[in-house]
C-alpha positions as CSV (number, residue, x, y, z in Angstrom):
1,X,162.4,-86.0,185.4
2,X,160.7,-83.4,183.3
3,X,157.3,-85.0,183.7
4,X,157.8,-85.2,187.5
5,X,158.7,-81.5,187.6
6,X,155.6,-80.5,185.8
7,X,153.5,-82.8,187.9
8,X,154.9,-81.2,191.0
9,X,154.2,-77.7,189.6
10,X,150.6,-78.7,188.9
11,X,150.2,-79.9,192.5
12,X,151.7,-76.7,193.8
13,X,149.3,-74.6,191.7
14,X,146.3,-76.5,193.0
15,X,147.2,-75.8,196.7
16,X,145.8,-72.4,196.8
17,X,146.4,-68.7,196.3
18,X,149.4,-68.4,198.7
19,X,151.4,-71.1,196.9
20,X,150.2,-69.7,193.6
21,X,151.7,-66.4,194.5
22,X,155.0,-68.0,195.1
23,X,154.9,-69.9,191.9
24,X,153.9,-66.8,190.0
25,X,157.0,-65.1,191.2
26,X,158.8,-67.1,188.4
27,X,157.9,-64.4,185.8
28,X,154.2,-63.4,185.5
29,X,155.0,-59.7,186.1
30,X,156.1,-59.4,182.5
31,X,152.8,-60.7,181.2
32,X,150.7,-58.6,183.6
33,X,152.7,-55.5,182.8
34,X,152.5,-56.0,179.0
35,X,148.7,-56.4,179.4
36,X,148.5,-53.2,181.6
37,X,147.2,-55.1,184.6
38,X,150.0,-53.9,187.0
39,X,151.7,-50.5,187.1
40,X,155.4,-49.8,186.4
41,X,156.0,-49.3,190.2
42,X,154.5,-52.8,191.0
43,X,156.6,-54.4,188.2
44,X,159.8,-52.8,189.4
45,X,159.2,-53.7,193.0
46,X,158.5,-57.4,192.0
47,X,161.7,-57.4,190.0
48,X,163.7,-56.0,192.9
49,X,162.2,-58.7,195.2
50,X,163.1,-61.4,192.8
51,X,166.7,-60.2,192.5
52,X,167.1,-60.4,196.3
53,X,165.5,-63.9,196.4
54,X,168.0,-65.2,193.8
55,X,167.3,-67.0,190.4
56,X,163.8,-68.3,189.9
57,X,163.0,-72.0,189.6
58,X,161.3,-71.5,186.3
59,X,163.5,-70.2,183.5
60,X,160.8,-68.1,181.9
61,X,159.9,-65.0,183.9
62,X,156.4,-64.6,185.3
63,X,155.0,-61.9,187.7
64,X,152.5,-61.9,190.4
65,X,149.7,-59.4,191.0
66,X,149.8,-60.1,194.7
67,X,153.0,-58.0,195.4
68,X,151.0,-54.9,196.4
69,X,147.7,-56.7,197.2
70,X,144.9,-57.5,194.8
71,X,143.1,-54.8,193.1
72,X,139.3,-55.5,193.4
73,X,138.6,-53.6,190.2
74,X,140.8,-55.9,188.1
75,X,140.6,-59.1,190.2
76,X,138.6,-61.1,187.7
77,X,140.9,-60.1,184.9
78,X,144.0,-60.9,186.8
79,X,142.7,-64.3,187.9
80,X,142.0,-65.0,184.2
81,X,145.5,-64.0,183.2
82,X,147.0,-66.3,186.0
83,X,144.9,-69.2,184.8
84,X,145.9,-68.6,181.2
85,X,149.6,-68.4,182.3
86,X,149.2,-71.6,184.4
87,X,148.0,-73.5,181.3
88,X,151.0,-72.2,179.2
89,X,153.7,-72.6,181.8
90,X,152.9,-76.3,182.3
91,X,154.0,-76.9,178.8
92,X,156.9,-74.5,178.6
93,X,160.4,-76.0,178.2
94,X,163.0,-74.6,180.7
95,X,166.4,-75.9,181.8
96,X,166.7,-73.6,184.9
97,X,167.5,-70.0,185.6
98,X,171.1,-70.1,184.3
99,X,170.2,-71.4,180.8
100,X,167.1,-71.2,178.7
101,X,166.4,-71.7,175.0
102,X,163.5,-70.5,172.8
103,X,162.4,-69.6,169.3
104,X,162.7,-65.8,169.0
105,X,161.0,-65.8,165.6
106,X,160.3,-68.3,162.9
107,X,158.7,-66.5,160.0
108,X,157.5,-68.0,156.6
109,X,156.8,-65.2,154.1
110,X,155.1,-64.9,150.7
111,X,155.7,-61.7,148.7
112,X,154.1,-60.5,145.5
113,X,155.3,-57.2,143.9
114,X,154.1,-55.4,140.8
115,X,157.6,-54.2,139.9
116,X,158.9,-55.6,136.6
117,X,162.0,-57.8,137.0
118,X,164.7,-59.2,134.8
119,X,164.5,-62.7,133.4
120,X,165.4,-65.3,136.1
121,X,163.9,-63.2,138.9
122,X,160.4,-63.5,140.2
123,X,157.6,-61.3,141.4
124,X,156.2,-64.2,143.6
125,X,158.5,-65.3,146.4
126,X,158.4,-67.8,149.3
127,X,161.1,-67.3,151.9
128,X,162.0,-67.9,155.5
129,X,162.3,-64.4,156.7
130,X,163.7,-65.2,160.1
131,X,164.7,-68.4,161.9
132,X,166.1,-67.1,165.2
133,X,167.1,-69.4,168.1
134,X,167.5,-67.5,171.4
135,X,169.5,-68.7,174.4
136,X,169.6,-66.7,177.6
137,X,170.0,-67.0,181.4
138,X,171.0,-65.5,184.7
139,X,174.3,-66.2,186.6
140,X,173.7,-64.2,189.8
141,X,172.7,-60.8,191.0
142,X,175.8,-59.3,189.4
143,X,175.2,-61.0,186.0
144,X,171.4,-60.8,185.8
145,X,171.3,-61.7,182.1
146,X,173.3,-63.1,179.3
147,X,171.8,-63.3,175.8
148,X,172.7,-65.0,172.5
149,X,170.7,-65.0,169.3
150,X,171.5,-67.2,166.3
151,X,170.0,-66.9,162.8
152,X,169.6,-70.5,161.6
153,X,169.2,-69.9,157.9
154,X,171.3,-71.8,155.3
155,X,174.8,-70.6,154.4
156,X,176.5,-70.4,150.9
157,X,174.1,-72.7,149.1
158,X,174.1,-71.0,145.7
159,X,175.0,-67.8,143.9
160,X,172.4,-65.1,143.2
161,X,171.0,-64.7,139.7
162,X,173.5,-62.7,137.5
163,X,172.5,-59.3,136.3
164,X,171.7,-59.2,132.6
165,X,170.5,-56.3,130.4
166,X,167.8,-56.8,127.9
167,X,169.0,-58.2,124.6
168,X,172.4,-59.3,126.0
169,X,173.8,-62.8,126.2
170,X,172.9,-63.7,129.7
171,X,175.0,-66.9,129.6
172,X,178.1,-64.8,129.5
173,X,177.2,-62.6,132.4
174,X,179.2,-63.1,135.6
175,X,177.5,-65.0,138.4
176,X,176.3,-63.1,141.4
177,X,177.9,-63.2,144.9
178,X,177.3,-66.2,147.0
179,X,174.2,-66.2,149.1
180,X,175.1,-66.3,152.8
181,X,173.6,-65.5,156.2
182,X,175.6,-64.9,159.3
183,X,174.5,-67.2,162.1
184,X,175.8,-64.9,164.8
185,X,173.3,-62.0,165.3
186,X,173.2,-60.9,168.9
187,X,175.3,-61.6,172.0
188,X,175.5,-59.4,175.1
189,X,176.2,-59.5,178.9
190,X,174.4,-57.4,181.5
191,X,176.7,-56.5,184.4
192,X,175.1,-55.0,187.5
193,X,178.0,-53.4,189.5
194,X,176.0,-52.4,192.5
195,X,172.7,-54.3,193.0
196,X,171.9,-52.1,196.0
197,X,171.2,-49.0,193.8
198,X,169.4,-50.8,191.0
199,X,167.3,-49.8,189.0
200,X,168.7,-46.2,189.3
201,X,171.9,-47.6,187.8
202,X,170.6,-50.9,186.6
203,X,173.1,-52.6,184.2
204,X,176.1,-52.1,182.0
205,X,175.4,-53.9,178.8
206,X,178.2,-55.0,176.5
207,X,178.1,-56.8,173.2
208,X,176.0,-56.9,170.0
209,X,172.2,-56.1,170.3
210,X,169.4,-54.1,168.9
211,X,170.3,-50.5,169.5
212,X,168.1,-48.3,171.8
213,X,167.2,-46.0,168.9
214,X,163.4,-45.3,168.9
215,X,160.9,-48.2,168.8
216,X,161.3,-50.2,165.6
217,X,165.1,-50.5,165.8
218,X,165.1,-51.8,169.3
219,X,162.0,-54.1,168.9
220,X,162.5,-57.7,168.0
221,X,161.3,-58.8,164.6
222,X,159.1,-61.3,166.3
223,X,157.1,-58.6,168.0
224,X,156.6,-56.1,165.1
225,X,153.1,-55.2,164.0
226,X,153.8,-54.9,160.3
227,X,155.9,-57.2,158.1
228,X,158.3,-54.8,156.4
229,X,161.0,-52.8,158.3
230,X,160.5,-49.0,158.2
231,X,162.5,-46.8,155.8
232,X,164.5,-45.5,158.8
233,X,166.3,-48.9,158.8
234,X,167.0,-49.3,155.0
235,X,165.6,-47.7,151.8
236,X,166.7,-47.0,148.3
237,X,166.9,-48.5,144.9
238,X,168.6,-48.0,141.5
239,X,172.2,-48.2,140.3
240,X,174.9,-45.6,139.7
241,X,178.1,-45.5,137.7
242,X,181.2,-46.3,139.7
243,X,183.0,-43.2,138.3
244,X,180.9,-41.0,140.6
245,X,178.4,-39.8,138.1
246,X,174.7,-39.9,138.8
247,X,172.6,-38.5,141.5
248,X,173.6,-39.0,145.2
249,X,170.2,-40.2,146.4
250,X,170.0,-43.5,144.6
251,X,171.2,-46.8,145.9
252,X,170.8,-48.3,149.4
253,X,170.6,-46.0,152.4
254,X,171.0,-47.4,155.8
255,X,169.8,-44.5,157.9
256,X,169.9,-46.2,161.3
257,X,171.4,-49.7,161.7
258,X,169.6,-52.2,163.9
259,X,172.6,-53.8,165.6
260,X,176.2,-52.8,166.4
261,X,179.1,-53.5,168.8
262,X,178.5,-51.4,171.8
263,X,178.8,-50.8,175.5
264,X,176.3,-48.7,177.5
265,X,174.8,-47.9,180.9
266,X,171.0,-48.4,181.5
267,X,168.8,-47.5,184.3
268,X,165.6,-45.9,185.6
269,X,165.2,-42.7,187.7
270,X,162.2,-41.8,189.9
271,X,160.3,-44.8,188.4
272,X,159.5,-42.5,185.4
273,X,162.6,-41.8,183.4
274,X,164.5,-44.6,181.6
275,X,168.0,-43.7,180.3
276,X,170.7,-45.2,178.1
277,X,174.2,-43.8,177.5
278,X,176.8,-45.5,175.4
279,X,179.4,-45.8,172.6
280,X,179.3,-48.0,169.5
281,X,181.3,-48.7,166.3
282,X,178.7,-47.3,163.9
283,X,179.6,-49.9,161.3
284,X,177.0,-52.5,162.0
285,X,177.6,-55.9,163.6
286,X,179.4,-57.2,160.5
287,X,182.2,-54.5,160.8
288,X,184.8,-57.0,162.2
289,X,184.4,-59.2,159.1
290,X,184.0,-56.7,156.2
291,X,185.1,-53.2,157.2
292,X,186.9,-50.7,159.4
293,X,186.4,-50.9,163.1
294,X,187.6,-47.5,163.9
295,X,184.8,-44.9,163.7
296,X,182.9,-44.5,167.0
297,X,179.6,-42.8,167.8
298,X,178.3,-41.7,171.2
299,X,174.6,-42.2,171.8
300,X,172.0,-41.5,174.5
301,X,168.2,-41.9,175.0
302,X,165.9,-40.6,177.7
303,X,162.4,-42.1,177.8
304,X,159.7,-40.4,179.9
305,X,157.1,-42.9,181.1
306,X,153.9,-40.9,180.9
307,X,152.1,-43.9,182.3
308,X,153.2,-47.5,182.8
309,X,152.2,-48.3,179.2
310,X,152.7,-45.0,177.3
311,X,155.9,-43.0,176.8
312,X,157.8,-40.3,175.0
313,X,161.5,-40.6,174.1
314,X,164.4,-38.5,172.7
315,X,167.5,-40.0,171.1
316,X,170.7,-38.5,169.9
317,X,173.8,-39.9,168.1
318,X,177.0,-38.0,167.4
319,X,180.4,-39.1,166.1
320,X,182.1,-40.3,162.9
321,X,181.3,-42.6,160.0
322,X,183.3,-44.4,157.4
323,X,181.5,-46.7,155.0
324,X,184.5,-47.9,153.0
325,X,184.1,-51.7,152.4
326,X,181.3,-52.1,155.0
327,X,177.6,-53.0,154.9
328,X,176.7,-49.3,155.7
329,X,176.1,-47.3,152.6
330,X,175.3,-43.7,152.0
331,X,177.0,-42.2,155.1
332,X,180.4,-41.2,153.9
333,X,183.6,-40.4,155.9
334,X,183.5,-37.7,158.5
335,X,181.1,-36.2,161.1
336,X,177.8,-38.0,161.6
337,X,174.7,-37.3,163.7
338,X,171.1,-38.4,164.2
339,X,168.3,-37.0,166.3
340,X,165.0,-38.8,167.0
341,X,161.7,-38.4,168.8
342,X,159.4,-41.4,169.4
343,X,156.2,-42.0,171.3
344,X,153.7,-44.7,172.1
345,X,150.2,-44.3,173.4
346,X,148.3,-47.4,174.7
347,X,144.8,-46.6,175.7
348,X,143.2,-47.7,179.0
349,X,139.8,-46.3,177.9
350,X,139.8,-48.3,174.7
351,X,141.7,-51.6,175.5
352,X,143.5,-53.0,172.5
353,X,144.1,-49.6,170.9
354,X,147.7,-48.4,170.4
355,X,149.4,-45.7,168.3
356,X,153.1,-45.0,168.0
357,X,155.3,-42.9,165.8
358,X,158.9,-41.8,165.2
359,X,160.6,-38.8,163.7
360,X,164.3,-38.8,162.7
361,X,166.7,-36.3,161.1
362,X,170.5,-36.3,160.7
363,X,173.6,-35.4,158.7
364,X,175.9,-37.8,156.9
365,X,179.7,-37.5,156.7
366,X,181.0,-34.4,154.9
367,X,182.7,-36.7,152.4
368,X,179.5,-38.5,151.5
369,X,179.9,-40.6,148.4
370,X,177.3,-41.5,145.8
371,X,174.9,-43.7,147.7
372,X,175.2,-47.3,146.9
373,X,179.0,-47.3,146.3
374,X,181.8,-47.4,148.8
375,X,182.9,-44.2,150.4
376,X,186.0,-42.6,148.9
377,X,187.7,-41.8,152.3
378,X,191.4,-41.2,152.0
379,X,191.6,-43.2,148.7
380,X,192.3,-41.2,145.6
381,X,191.8,-44.1,143.1
382,X,188.2,-43.7,141.8
383,X,188.2,-47.1,140.1
384,X,189.1,-48.8,143.4
385,X,187.1,-46.6,145.9
386,X,184.1,-45.4,143.9
387,X,182.6,-41.9,143.6
388,X,184.4,-38.5,143.9
389,X,182.6,-37.6,147.1
390,X,180.2,-34.7,147.7
391,X,179.0,-32.5,150.6
392,X,177.2,-34.4,153.4
393,X,173.4,-34.2,153.2
394,X,170.7,-33.9,155.7
395,X,168.1,-36.8,155.7
396,X,164.7,-37.0,157.4
397,X,162.2,-39.7,157.9
398,X,159.0,-40.3,160.0
399,X,156.1,-42.7,160.4
400,X,152.9,-43.2,162.4
401,X,151.4,-46.6,163.1
402,X,148.1,-47.5,164.7
403,X,146.4,-50.8,165.6
404,X,143.4,-52.2,167.4
405,X,143.3,-55.7,169.0
406,X,139.8,-57.1,169.0
407,X,139.4,-59.2,172.2
408,X,135.8,-60.5,171.8
409,X,133.0,-61.0,169.3
410,X,133.0,-62.6,165.9
411,X,136.4,-60.9,165.0
412,X,138.1,-62.0,168.2
413,X,141.9,-62.1,168.0
414,X,142.0,-60.0,164.8
415,X,144.1,-56.9,164.9
416,X,143.7,-54.3,162.1
417,X,146.9,-52.3,161.5
418,X,147.6,-49.1,159.4
419,X,150.9,-47.3,158.9
420,X,152.1,-44.3,156.9
421,X,155.7,-43.1,156.5
422,X,158.0,-40.8,154.5
423,X,161.7,-40.7,153.8
424,X,163.6,-37.8,152.4
425,X,167.1,-38.8,151.4
426,X,168.2,-35.1,150.9
427,X,166.2,-32.3,152.5
428,X,167.9,-29.8,150.1
429,X,166.8,-31.6,147.0
430,X,163.3,-31.9,145.4
431,X,161.6,-34.8,143.7
432,X,163.3,-37.5,145.7
433,X,160.8,-38.4,148.3
434,X,159.8,-42.0,149.3
435,X,156.3,-42.6,150.7
436,X,154.5,-45.8,151.8
437,X,151.1,-46.6,153.3
438,X,150.5,-50.0,154.8
439,X,147.1,-51.6,155.5
440,X,146.6,-55.0,156.9
441,X,145.8,-57.2,159.9
442,X,147.2,-59.8,162.3
443,X,145.4,-62.8,163.5
444,X,146.7,-64.3,166.7
445,X,146.7,-68.0,167.5
446,X,148.6,-67.3,170.8
447,X,149.2,-63.9,172.2
448,X,151.2,-63.6,175.4
449,X,153.8,-61.0,174.6
450,X,156.7,-60.8,174.9
451,X,157.2,-64.6,175.5
452,X,154.6,-66.4,173.3
453,X,153.1,-65.1,170.1
454,X,151.9,-67.1,167.1
455,X,150.1,-65.2,164.3
456,X,149.5,-64.7,160.6
457,X,150.0,-61.3,159.1
458,X,148.5,-59.9,155.9
459,X,149.9,-56.5,154.6
460,X,149.4,-54.5,151.4
461,X,151.8,-51.7,150.8
462,X,151.1,-48.6,148.6
463,X,154.6,-47.5,147.7
464,X,155.7,-44.4,145.8
465,X,159.1,-43.0,144.9
466,X,159.2,-39.6,143.2
467,X,162.6,-39.7,141.5
468,X,166.3,-39.1,142.1
469,X,166.2,-35.3,141.9
470,X,164.7,-32.5,139.8
471,X,163.5,-33.7,136.4
472,X,164.1,-37.4,137.0
473,X,161.8,-40.4,137.3
474,X,162.2,-44.0,138.5
475,X,162.1,-47.1,136.3
476,X,159.3,-49.7,136.6
477,X,161.8,-52.1,138.1
478,X,162.2,-49.8,141.2
479,X,160.9,-51.9,144.1
480,X,160.2,-48.8,146.2
481,X,157.9,-47.4,143.5
482,X,155.7,-50.4,143.1
483,X,153.0,-51.8,145.4
484,X,153.6,-55.1,147.2
485,X,151.4,-57.8,148.9
486,X,152.9,-59.8,151.8
487,X,151.6,-62.7,153.9
488,X,153.6,-64.1,156.8
489,X,153.1,-66.9,159.3
490,X,155.1,-66.6,162.6
491,X,155.8,-68.6,165.7
492,X,157.6,-67.1,168.8
493,X,158.0,-69.3,171.8
494,X,160.3,-68.5,174.7
């Protein structure tokens, strides 16, 4: 049956441009829009026409450049894109509009770091960084999308290497916690209450997903241009005494979480202004399993589409935080806020060139504990709850990233990438800054974002960590103070 379907598709494609246009309605607008071949207005109009026509025959979306008539200036380029898409779509698995399955990201990573490590650990590591299976579909015009992402790594295979100080009897050290990965990562439903006013009020999204905070946080790991996540997602190193002594800037700091339980409203106004308004738990997607589900944060983002491929955004979060017994460290109990600006510029004059950046600042809870230990909250037992608490701090981080995709010549399909970032865990304290410069490149075997992308990435990171406050320094085991080399092979196929 599958072979017959593809054979029929091949025959339809060969019938001519009119039939090709109908077949292309299955989803080519996403490819043309990502490549800058159609405008935002053309993309939105094609999407609206598809919604009125009902679910497409092909599960993977594809647009048509014929919605508003061919553009003579770009006709050859568009024909080339359609021919390329035709070759791909003939081999793409699809089970219909209501259910589709794909590989969101399968990444094999090699890491070498210069940081000294304890016996039993290694500076050279092979790992499967991501193995994400994606399922998605459309029910009708009122439920235009459902989405589920599973992380298919192994669960509870072995305990981590126990910690052991130099000269101590390591055989007597307690074993580490069991290694585990949660299979459930993302799941959400898009509900369109009034299709007649979309995209002004497009959908109400409910579930667990990458949050609309800036660029990196919302971007799938399978589409990122560098291997490591930026410091705005997670940074920090070192240990602290559980009696509350020590400096408040060491330990892990999750400045902005990638996922959470949420409900929000999304839409586009005047074809130029995207907006998101919502509420979330602020305890990460694991909160139901490991922590309190009470704190709530309201968030909003407005994104001005300067062109159809360049934008400027402003994001704000405000509410409460309580990190007791959760995966979110360094936030404390009490008022919480974050403010962010981000931008992306994609050049039409130098095709392949793109630069983007983000700037974030925010305050943690007034009862912020020593970073890396549970927040004290209402508990007065220091042994049970950790540090004594301290005034909330203001943190700040930013980065700038640039890349250039080479589309022809001897270096065709290579993409040099550079990035620089800083993280200040306490703006009122000196000698605690994290900095990192990343240089590297991607080489693409397939590059049809956002659906298909297979590449190898090579990155070298120049890392520096000043200290944990005035007069302090970091040990040679601090991973954020030692350079690292990374090489990653990735497949993404939806």
